[in-house]
matplotlib code that plots the C-alpha trace (Angstrom):
import matplotlib.pyplot as plt

x = [99.5, 97.0, 98.3, 97.0, 95.9, 97.9, 95.9, 98.0, 96.7, 97.1, 99.4, 96.6, 94.9, 98.1, 98.4, 94.8, 95.6, 98.7, 96.6, 94.1, 96.9, 98.3, 94.8, 94.3, 97.8, 97.0, 99.5, 96.5, 93.4, 90.2, 87.9, 90.6, 92.0, 94.8, 97.9, 97.9, 98.3, 101.8, 102.9, 101.3, 102.9, 106.4, 105.8, 104.6, 107.0, 104.4, 103.0, 100.2, 97.7, 98.3, 97.5, 94.4, 93.2, 93.7, 91.7, 88.9, 88.9, 88.7, 85.6]
y = [75.8, 78.7, 82.2, 84.2, 87.8, 90.3, 93.3, 96.4, 99.8, 102.8, 105.5, 107.9, 105.2, 104.6, 108.4, 108.6, 105.9, 107.8, 111.0, 109.0, 107.7, 111.2, 112.3, 109.3, 109.7, 113.3, 114.9, 116.7, 117.3, 115.8, 118.5, 121.1, 122.2, 120.1, 121.8, 123.0, 120.4, 121.6, 121.1, 117.6, 116.7, 117.7, 115.9, 112.7, 112.8, 112.7, 115.1, 117.6, 115.7, 112.6, 114.4, 115.9, 112.4, 111.2, 114.1, 113.4, 109.7, 110.8, 113.0]
z = [81.3, 81.5, 81.8, 84.8, 84.2, 86.1, 87.2, 87.4, 88.6, 86.5, 87.9, 88.8, 90.8, 92.8, 93.3, 94.5, 97.1, 98.2, 98.6, 100.7, 102.9, 103.4, 104.6, 106.8, 108.3, 109.3, 106.9, 105.3, 107.5, 106.3, 105.0, 104.5, 101.1, 99.6, 98.3, 94.7, 91.9, 91.2, 94.8, 95.0, 91.7, 93.0, 96.3, 94.7, 91.8, 89.0, 86.4, 87.1, 84.8, 86.8, 90.0, 88.3, 87.2, 90.8, 92.2, 89.8, 90.8, 94.5, 94.0]

ax = plt.figure().add_subplot(projection="3d")
ax.plot(x, y, z, "-o")
ax.set_aspect("equal")
plt.show()
């Protein structure tokens, strides 16, 4: 029986998706500044480096 490969996303990719959802839902306005990394990290329950990686991925 062959084993299927499970693709899991890295945490920063999940956070990048959450940030996109926050923008598309209107929580953050498109084109405006996002809150500081520290505030986003607290809101999303992750570390600042994770938020930083997510922001780099979104650029």
